[in-house]
C-alpha positions as CSV (number, residue, x, y, z in Angstrom):
1,X,-21.1,-17.3,14.0
2,X,-17.4,-16.5,14.3
3,X,-15.5,-13.9,12.4
4,X,-13.4,-15.1,9.4
5,X,-9.8,-13.9,9.8
6,X,-8.3,-11.9,7.0
7,X,-5.4,-13.3,5.1
8,X,-2.0,-11.8,5.4
9,X,-2.4,-10.4,1.9
10,X,-5.7,-8.7,2.8
11,X,-4.4,-7.3,6.1
12,X,-1.4,-5.9,4.2
13,X,-3.7,-4.2,1.6
14,X,-5.8,-2.7,4.5
15,X,-2.7,-1.5,6.3
16,X,-1.3,0.2,3.2
17,X,-4.7,1.8,2.6
18,X,-4.9,3.1,6.2
19,X,-1.4,4.4,6.2
20,X,-2.0,6.3,2.9
21,X,-5.3,7.7,4.2
22,X,-3.7,9.0,7.4
23,X,-0.8,10.4,5.5
24,X,1.8,8.2,7.3
25,X,3.9,8.0,4.1
26,X,7.2,7.1,5.8
27,X,5.6,3.9,7.2
28,X,5.0,2.8,3.6
29,X,8.7,2.3,3.1
30,X,8.3,-0.9,5.2
31,X,4.7,-1.9,4.5
32,X,4.8,-1.7,0.6
33,X,7.5,-4.4,0.3
34,X,5.9,-6.3,3.2
35,X,2.6,-6.3,1.3
36,X,4.4,-7.7,-1.8
37,X,5.9,-10.4,0.4
38,X,2.3,-11.2,1.6
39,X,1.1,-11.7,-2.0
40,X,-0.2,-8.2,-3.1
41,X,1.1,-7.5,-6.6
42,X,2.8,-4.3,-7.6
43,X,-0.1,-3.6,-10.0
44,X,-2.6,-4.0,-7.2
45,X,-0.7,-1.6,-5.0
46,X,-0.5,1.0,-7.7
47,X,-4.2,0.6,-8.4
48,X,-5.0,0.9,-4.7
49,X,-3.0,4.1,-4.4
50,X,-4.6,5.5,-7.6
51,X,-8.1,4.6,-6.3
52,X,-7.4,6.2,-2.9
53,X,-6.3,9.5,-4.5
54,X,-9.9,10.4,-5.1
55,X,-10.8,9.8,-1.4
56,X,-7.7,10.8,0.5
57,X,-6.4,13.6,-1.7
58,X,-4.0,13.8,-4.5
59,X,-0.9,14.9,-2.4
60,X,-1.1,11.9,-0.1
61,X,-1.5,9.5,-3.1
62,X,1.4,11.1,-5.0
63,X,3.6,10.9,-2.0
64,X,2.7,7.2,-1.6
65,X,3.3,6.6,-5.3
66,X,6.8,8.1,-5.0
67,X,7.5,5.7,-2.1
68,X,6.1,2.8,-4.1
69,X,8.2,3.7,-7.2
70,X,11.3,3.7,-5.0
71,X,10.4,0.5,-3.3
72,X,9.7,-1.3,-6.5
73,X,12.8,0.0,-8.2
74,X,14.9,-1.1,-5.3
75,X,13.4,-4.6,-5.3
76,X,14.2,-5.0,-9.1
77,X,17.9,-4.2,-8.6
């Protein structure tokens, strides 16, 4: 039985989660918009960050939320 490959969307969500968990917030400047391009919605990203706050720590999540807010605001303009 072979492994089923993850979709680009799912890989992006996993990447964003891993970067947040490791505290690599600067990398999110690229990966959050890239995740959106791969089909992850803004609401799903916000929910993921909020959910991970309980597991990774509030400071990491708040830093990620700041990057997300900036990324989403830039995309809207």
